[in-house]
C-alpha positions in Angstrom: -33.0 -66.6 21.9 -30.0 -64.1 22.0 -30.4 -60.7 20.3 -29.2 -60.5 16.7 -26.1 -58.4 17.6 -24.8 -61.3 19.8 -25.5 -63.8 17.0 -23.6 -61.7 14.5 -20.7 -61.3 17.0 -20.4 -65.1 17.5 -21.0 -66.1 13.8 -18.4 -64.8 11.3 -20.6 -65.8 8.4 -23.4 -63.7 9.7 -21.0 -60.8 10.4 -19.8 -60.9 6.7 -23.4 -60.5 5.4 -24.3 -57.6 7.8 -21.2 -55.3 7.3 -22.0 -51.7 6.8 -21.3 -50.2 3.4 -20.8 -46.5 2.8 -20.9 -44.7 -0.6 -18.1 -42.3 -1.1 -18.5 -39.7 -3.9 -16.0 -39.9 -6.7 -13.9 -36.8 -7.5 -15.6 -36.4 -10.9 -19.0 -36.0 -9.2 -20.3 -39.4 -10.3 -22.5 -41.7 -8.4 -19.7 -43.0 -6.2 -17.9 -46.2 -5.3 -18.8 -48.5 -2.5 -16.2 -49.2 0.2 -16.5 -51.4 3.2 -16.1 -49.7 6.5 -13.5 -51.4 8.7 -10.3 -51.0 10.7 -8.2 -51.8 7.6 -9.0 -48.4 6.0 -7.1 -46.4 8.7 -8.0 -43.0 10.1 -9.2 -40.2 7.9 -9.9 -36.6 8.9 -13.7 -35.9 9.2 -15.2 -33.7 6.6 -16.3 -31.1 9.1 -12.8 -30.6 10.4 -12.0 -27.7 8.1 -13.1 -24.1 7.7 -15.6 -25.0 4.9 -16.9 -28.0 6.9 -17.4 -25.8 10.0 -19.3 -23.3 7.9 -21.5 -26.1 6.6 -22.2 -27.3 10.1 -23.2 -23.7 11.1 -25.4 -23.4 8.0 -27.1 -26.8 8.4 -27.4 -26.9 12.2 -27.6 -23.3 13.4 -29.3 -23.9 16.8 -27.0 -26.6 18.2 -23.9 -24.8 16.8 -24.9 -21.5 18.5 -25.6 -23.4 21.7 -22.2 -25.0 21.5 -20.5 -21.7 20.9 -22.5 -20.2 23.8 -21.2 -23.0 26.0 -17.6 -22.4 25.0 -18.1 -18.6 25.6 -19.6 -19.3 29.0 -16.8 -21.7 30.0 -14.2 -19.1 28.8 -15.7 -16.4 31.0 -16.6 -18.6 34.0 -13.3 -20.3 34.4 -11.0 -17.2 33.8 -12.6 -14.7 36.1 -10.8 -14.1 39.4 -12.4 -15.7 42.4 -13.6 -13.7 45.4 -11.3 -13.5 48.4 -12.5 -15.6 51.4 -12.5 -12.6 53.7 -14.5 -10.4 51.4 -18.0 -9.4 52.5 -20.9 -10.9 50.6 -22.3 -8.8 47.8 -25.8 -9.4 46.5 -27.0 -7.1 43.7 -30.6 -7.6 44.7 -29.9 -6.0 48.1 -28.0 -3.1 46.4 -30.8 -2.5 43.9 -33.5 -2.5 46.5 -31.7 -0.4 49.2 -34.1 2.6 48.6 -37.2 0.4 48.8 -35.9 -1.1 52.0 -35.4 2.3 53.6 -38.9 3.4 52.6 -40.5 0.2 54.0 -38.5 0.5 57.2 -39.6 4.1 57.7 -43.3 3.4 57.1 -44.7 0.2 58.8 -48.1 0.6 57.1 -46.4 0.3 53.7 -44.8 -3.0 54.8 -48.2 -4.3 55.8 -49.8 -3.1 52.5 -47.1 -4.8 50.4 -47.4 -8.0 52.5 -51.1 -8.1 51.9 -50.7 -7.5 48.2 -48.2 -10.3 48.1 -50.7 -12.7 49.8 -53.6 -12.0 47.3 -52.3 -14.3 44.5 -51.9 -17.2 46.9 -55.5 -16.7 48.1 -56.8 -16.6 44.6 -54.9 -19.8 43.7 -56.2 -21.5 46.8 -59.8 -20.6 46.0 -59.5 -22.0 42.5 -58.3 -25.4 43.8 
């Protein structure tokens, strides 16, 4: 047995009974009139495609709207910054920030061993739990 959507697509009588109806408010603020949705109506601008509509979207859906604005900001920053020249040396801010610690560890081998041992302790504890 085919799904109902295929049955409706093949049978015009079934399609006429399952058409979507949408209630549009009247200008006077009444209950509204019922119109059939279809290609004969033509294109109309969406309600959110205005300043008041955009403000309503921000008010009703703040999290997705802020995520979308953040995405647009990220794209504007990411795609407009100048690229690094191919012959430029690599720059890692982690190495720049820990330059002093690296010098201290290089001058004192015992400090390197101590930090390595402290780094191993969490792994030993996790292994003993398992």
